[in-house]
N, C-alpha and C positions, 0 to 999 in steps of 0.2 A: 537501373538508376535508382541509387539508394535513397531511402525514404528520410532520412536525417543528415543534416549534415552538422556537424559539431567541429569548427576550427578555430579553437580560442585564441591561438597563436601566430594565426595568419593575418597580419595588419594590411599588407599592400597586394593588389591584386597581382603585380609583377613577380612576386616572389614565386618560387617553385613548388610543386605540390610535394609535400612530405607525408608520408603515413607514418603513423607512430605503432600500429597494428604491427604484429609480431606473426607475419604470414596468414593471418585470419581476413576472410574475404568480408567484402561489405554486406552481403547476404545475410551471414550468420550474426554480424553485428547487428542488425537491423532487427532480424528476429529476438536477439536477446535484449534489446533496447525496447520492443514493443512487449515480450512477456514482463521486463520491469516494470515498466508503466501501467500495465494491466494489473500487475498484484498489488503494486501501490493504490492504484484507484478502488481496488476491491476492499484493500486494507481501510482505508479512509471512508468509506462508504458503509463499511460494517461499523466502525469505531463511532464515528459521529452521524449515522442515521438510524442503524439495525439495532445497536445497544442501547440508547436511549429511547427508543419507541418501545423494546421489550421492558426495559426498566420503568416507564410510565403506566403501561399497559398492567403490568405486574401489579403496582400498586393501585391501580384503579378498579380493576377487575376482582368480583370477589373470587 
């Protein structure tokens, strides 16, 4: 069972299931999505938490 369902053009439940992926199975897509989300979360954590904390501590500590 795939972890993420992203079907932006499926408007009606009676429509047939059309996969736009070119021969890539759902497991590989799930792993790729998890890696991308993890990298984005790590980058945002570093940009908004770690770097400002380092800058503040660098100014306050002798």
